[in-house]
Each structure stands twice: as structure tokens, then as C-alpha cells.
N, C-alpha and C positions, 0 to 999 in steps of 0.2 A: 815464826815459820822456819828460820834457820836451824833452830835446835831440832825441829821435828824431822826435817830431811837429813839431818847429820847421822841418824840411826841407819845402819846398813839395810835393814829390811825395807824401811820407808824409802831409802834411796833407790834400791831395786824396783820398788813398786812405782815410784816416780818414773824411772826409766822405761818400765813396761808401759806405763800409761802414755809416755811420750811416743813410743813405738807404735801403739795402736792408734794414736792421734795422727802420726805421720802416714800411716796406711790410709786412714780416712781422708786426709787432705789430699793425697795424691790420687786416690780413687775418685775423688770429687772432680778433679781437673782433667783426668785422662779418660777419653772415650775408650771403651773396650775393656776397661778395668773397673770392676764393680765390687763392692763390699755391701752386703746386705744389712749391716747394722753394727752398732758398737760391740755387741757381744761377739760377733765374728771377727771383728777387728782386734779384739783383746786375744781371742784364741789365735789368730793369725800372728800377731806380734809375739806371743808366746812360743808358737811353733817355729816362727822364723828365727827367734833367738836360739832354740834348741838346734835347728839345722845349722846355724852359724857356729855354734859352739862344738858340736860333734861330727857333723858331716863335712862342712866346708873345709876345715884343715886337712882332711883326708884328701879330698878332691884337688885341693891346692898342691898337696905334696905329690900326687900323682901326676898332675899337669905342669909340674915345675919347669921342665924344659921349654914347653911352649909359652909359658909365663915369662920366662927370662927372655925368650926371643922377641916377644911382644911388649917388653918393658912393663909387664904388670897389667896390660890392657885387656889381657884374657880373663882377668878376675872379674870384669864387668859382665862377661859372657856367663861365667860360673854363677854369679849372683842371680843373674836373670833366669838361668836354667833351674836354680833352687827355688826362686819364686814361682816359676811356672809349675815346678813339682809340687809345691805346697798348694797350688790352686787345683790340682787334680784330685786331692782327696779332702778338700775343706769345702764343704757345701756352703753357698753363699759368698764365696771368694772366687770371683771369676776373672780370667785374663785371657784375652782372645788369641794371643800369639806370642812367639818367642821374643821377637824384637820389642814388642810392647812391654814384655815382661822385663826384659833388660833394661829399657827406658825407665820403667816404674822402679825397679831396683835402685838405679841411679837416684832417682828423685827422692825415694824413701830414705835413702842413706843421707842425702843433703839435708832434708827436713829433720830427720832424726839426729843428726850432728847438731844442728842449730837448737833443737829442743834440749839436747843433753848439755850444750854450752850454758843455756839458760839455767838448767838445774845446778850446773857446777857453781854459777855465779850466786844463785839464791842460797845454795847450802854452804858456800865457802869452800868447797872441794874442787879439785880439778883432776880429771882423769889423767891428763897428760904429766902432771907433776904431783907426786905424793910427797907429803911432808910428815916426817915421823917425829913425834914428840916423845921424850923419856921422862 
């Protein structure tokens, strides 16, 4: 199992599946947040990843002064806004309001972190500490 996950493509797929699973888990426990199925959760996790890579850094840069004033807590609101934005154009991915989206984004991040820690332990890699062998 460890050798399979060590390849970079399998590692990315495993992280994507963890993201989709975290969306499904949070949607199961929060009223007002629903995902119609695993297919929509996979698409949502993929789109959430794209938003986090391309759009979120730009928004964080633009809102840097308020983020500094709030000691980074404004980032939670940005994540909630991005999750709410994602729900506007993805059918089957419904969030009833901004504060619920913010809370869901926090919970998704926590579950996603825990799943990624598990993947890191299984594969023998760690995202925080990279070891380079020559």
C-alpha cells in the first residue's frame, strides 16, 4: 500500500478523494448543507482545490490589511465566501447561507487535514517536512 501511494499521481488522487470524503462527512452532519452524491462531492473537491490554488491567493493578497488587523481570522470568512461561491454554480451542492458556509469551510478543513495526516502516515511522506534523497 505504501509503495502505491508514494507515486505523485496516486498521492494527488488520494488527497482528492480525502477532500471529497470530507465534503460528504461535513454535509452529513450540517443541516442546510447538502451534497447530492459522491460524484458531486468529487467535482466539488476538485473545484474547491482549483479555487484554493488560483483565486484564494489573489483574494488574500487584496485583503491583506484586514487580514493583518484580524490576525488571520478574516481568512475563515474568505474560505466561507469561496465555498458559498462554489455552491452557486454547482448543482447538487447546496449551502443555505454565508455563516453556514464559513462554518462548513472550517469543518471541511479540519476533516481534510486529519485525512491528509492519515495519508502522510500511510505513504511515509509528510507535507510539512520534505526529505530529499540524493
